[in-house]
N, C-alpha and C positions, 0 to 999 in steps of 0.2 A: 959293470957299470949299467948294463941294461936293466938290472933289478932295481936300481935306485931311481930310474926314470918314472916320473909321475905326470899326470895330465893337469894342466892349469888353463885358466881362461884369461885372455887379454880382452879388455873392453876398449873399443875404439869407436869413432864416429861412424854411424850407419852410412854405408856406401864406400868406406875406406878399407873394408875387410881384405879385399884382394891386394890392395897396395901394401898393407901391413904384411900380408903373407909373402909377397915378393921381396919386401925389405928384409924380413927375417931370413928368407932363403939366401938372399944375396950376402947380407952382412954376417950372419952367424954360420950358415952352412958352407959357404964358399970361401969367404975371407978369413974367418976365425976357426974354421974346421970344427965346429961344434956339432954334436948330434942333437938335432931338434926336428921333430916331426910336427908339421903344421896341418891343421884340419879346419876347414870351414864347411860344416854340413849344410847341404841345400835340400830343397824339396821340389817336387814336380806337382803343380796344381793346374786346374782348369779355371780360366777366367772368361767372363763373357764380355765381348765387345759387340754391342748391338745384338744381332741375332746369332753371331758366330761364337763358337767356343774355341778358345786358343789355349794351348798348353804352354805354361810359363815355368821357368826355374827361378825360385826365390830362395833367399837365405833362411835356414831353419831358425837360427837365432841371430837376428840382425844386430850388428855391432860386436858379436863375439867371434874371437879367433882362438881356437883350441891349440895348445902346444903340448908336446910330450918331450920332457927333457929332465935332466938331473939339475935341479935348481941350486944355485949358490948365490952368495951375496954379490960376487963379481958379475954373474950373469944377470941377476936382478937389476943391478945398476946400469948395465949395458942396455937392457930393455927400456929403462926409464929415460934414456937419452935418445931413443928412436923418435924420429918425426912421426906424427899421426898417432903416436901411442898415447892413450889416455890413462889407463890404469889396469891393474890386475884385479880380478874379483878377489877380495881379501877375507881372511879369517883373522880377526883382530888386526895385528900389524903386519902380518906376512901374507904372501899369496896363498890362497886356499887351493888345496888339492881337490880335483874332481874325484869324487868317490868312485871306486872300481865298479860298483853296480850301476851307477849313473852313466858312466862312459860306455860300459858294456851294452846298455840298452841303445844308446846312440849309434855305436858301431854296428850293432845287429840290424838296426833300421836302415843304415846306409849301405850295408853289405860291402861289396868290392869297390864300389865307386864312392863318391862323396855326396850322392844324391839319393834321397828317400823317394823311391818310385811310387807308383800307384798300387793300391791294394784292391783286391776284388772281393766283393761281398754279395751275398744273396739274402733276400728278404724272406724270413721265415715267420709267418704270422705278422706281428708288429715289430719284430726285432731284425737286426741285420747281423748275419754270421759271416765272419771273415774266412774265406776259403783259400786265398792266395795272396802273395805279396808280403811286404815288410811288416805289416801289422799282424800277420798270422802268428798266434801265440802271445800277442801283446794286447788282447782284448780288454784286459783289466786297466790299461792306461787310457782307454777311450772315455771321454767325457760326454760328447754329443756328436750326432751324425746329422749333417745337413744334406739330405738326398737331392734337393733341387740344385745346389751348388756343386755337388759331388765332392764334398769335403767332410773331414772328420776332425774334431778337436781332440787332441791328445795332451795329457798332462805329463810333462817331463821335468825332472829336477836336475839342476846343475849347481853344484856347490851350495846346496841349501836354498837356492832360489827356484821357486816353482814357476814354470812357464807353460802356458797353454798355446800350442801351435796347431795350425791347420795343415793337414796332410790330404793328399788326393785319394779318392776312393771311387771305384766304379761298381755300381750296383747292377748286377746282371739280370736277375729274374726274381719273380715273386712266387714263393712256394707257400701253399697252405700247410697248416700243421698236419693234416691227414696225409698229404703227399710226403712230408718230411718223415713221418713215422713209418710209412711204407718203405721209403728208401733206406732208412736205418735198419729195418728188420731184414730186408732182402740182401 
């Protein structure tokens, strides 16, 4: 049965994600004894309040609740009856499966928790090189870096929908190209 389980996305009203997660866990996992894994990826970012910088946790995809289950018509209809449920992201008439490579990127970014933490980067010449954190190895997904806000825009695909999301980044130091070449040689 584990092999038949796929990832799907439920779309709900922004702000109701945690309520929908609790409903799914209560109704399906406890009462109906169904095997459903629920995931709501979050991100840690820095926001400015006046002169202070505050770390905040926000949803990575507002309004999205990811579920991993073996989908059937019966289960689909049970979901449709849930309060606060709006719809599944669909592929024609049926719920669209999240592609394996898409969910693997999200799972790699969140690691063991459900929060994408901060990445660490160093400035090399005019570019930023990621040296630590969840974005290490995913530099190809980066669209834009905002050094002042400490954020990086990353392009993530979910069931064919392209999403640009802000993730937190800490830029530690500024290396000149000559220093970088020396450190790579030695």
